[in-house]
N, C-alpha and C positions, 0 to 999 in steps of 0.2 A: 668673181671668176666662176664661170659655168662649170658644172661637174664633168667628169670624164677626162681622160688624158692625164698628162703630167701637169699638176697644178703649179709647180715651180716654173716649168717652162712657159706656162700661160702668163704668170706674173712677170717673168723676164721679158716676154714679148710685149706686154702692156707697158712696161717701163721703157723699153726701146722705142716703142711707138711714141710715147710722150717726149722722149729726148729728141727723136727725129722731127716731131712737129714744132719744137721750140728752138731748133738750131738757128733759125733766122734772127731771133731776138737775143740769143746768147751763144756766141761762137764757141765757148768752152764746153758746151754740151756735146759737140762733135767728139772732143777728146774723151769726155765721160762715157759716151756710147761705146767708143772703141775700147776703153779701159774695162768696162763691164763685160763686154764680149770676151776679151782676152782673159779676164779673171775667172769667168764662168768656165771657159774652156780648160784653164789650168786646174780649177777645182775638180772638174769631171775627170781629168787625167789622174790627179792625185787620189781621188776616190777609187778609181779602178786599180791603181798600183797598190793601194792599201789592201783592197780585197784580195788581190793575187798574193800579196805577201802573207797576209793572215792565213790564207788557204794553205800555202806552202809550209808555214810554221806549224799549223795544226797537223798536216800530213806527216811531217818529220817527227813530231813529238809523240803522236799516237801510233803511227805506223800503219793505220788503216785509212781507208778512203770512205767517208760518209756521204751518202747520196744527198742528204739534206744540205750539207755544206756546199756541195757542188752545185746544187740547184740555186742556193742563195747567191753564190758567186756568179753563176750564169745569169741570174736575174739582174745583178748589179752591172755586169758587163753589158747586157742588152740595153739597160736603161742609159748607161753611159754612152754607148754608141748612138742611141737615138738622140741624146742631147747634143753630142758632137755634130751629128748630121744637121740638126736644127741650127746650131751656131755657125756651121760652115755655110749653110744656105743664106744666113743673114750676112755673113762676111762677103759673099759673092754678089749680094744684092746692093745696088747703088742706093745711097740714102734717099734720093728722090723717088726711086721705085719702091722703097720699103713701105712708105705710107699707103701704097695701094694694096699691100698684102695684109692688111689688118684683119684680125680674127673677128673683132667686135665692131659694131657701128658706134658704140659708146667711146668717148675719148676720156683719157685720164687727165684729171686736173692736178695742180701742184700738190694739194694735200694728199690725194691718192698716191701720187708718185712718191712722196715722202714716206707714206705708210708702207708702200711696197718695198722701198729701199730698206726701211727698218726691219721689215719681216725677213727679207732675203739676207740681210746682215746677221740677223739672229740665228740663221741656219748655219752659219760658218762655224768651224770647230772652235775658234778662239772665243766667240761669243757664248757658245754652249758650255765651255769650261771656265768661264770668267769667275764664277763663284768659288771654284776650286782654287784658282790663283789668288783670290782675295783672302781666303781662309789660311792659305799657306803663308 
């Protein structure tokens, strides 16, 4: 993945490119593509709601408004909105048109797609807290 921009979004785009390219050989990839888009949209919404809730909890417990917390929440909100706009643009794009919107000329092969899926799955809250669940 080239530098700059949101790396997670670039990985998501690469994975969706791979799924779109291979829908002719495996029809289940159409479902997988739609599932990933819906899951990422839901994750972004949940992340935003958590940021807002934690900001409200901190404000009520301390009684003061910290500029740093507001800036952090604002950054999370801005990043979430940009990800939602990206996912909405993909939803509105027909699968046949999607392959013409590729960022890179390089294609992702099966091994790269598996690696991307593993990395994106490791970023999910359950995967990050898995060791805690095991020790408990």
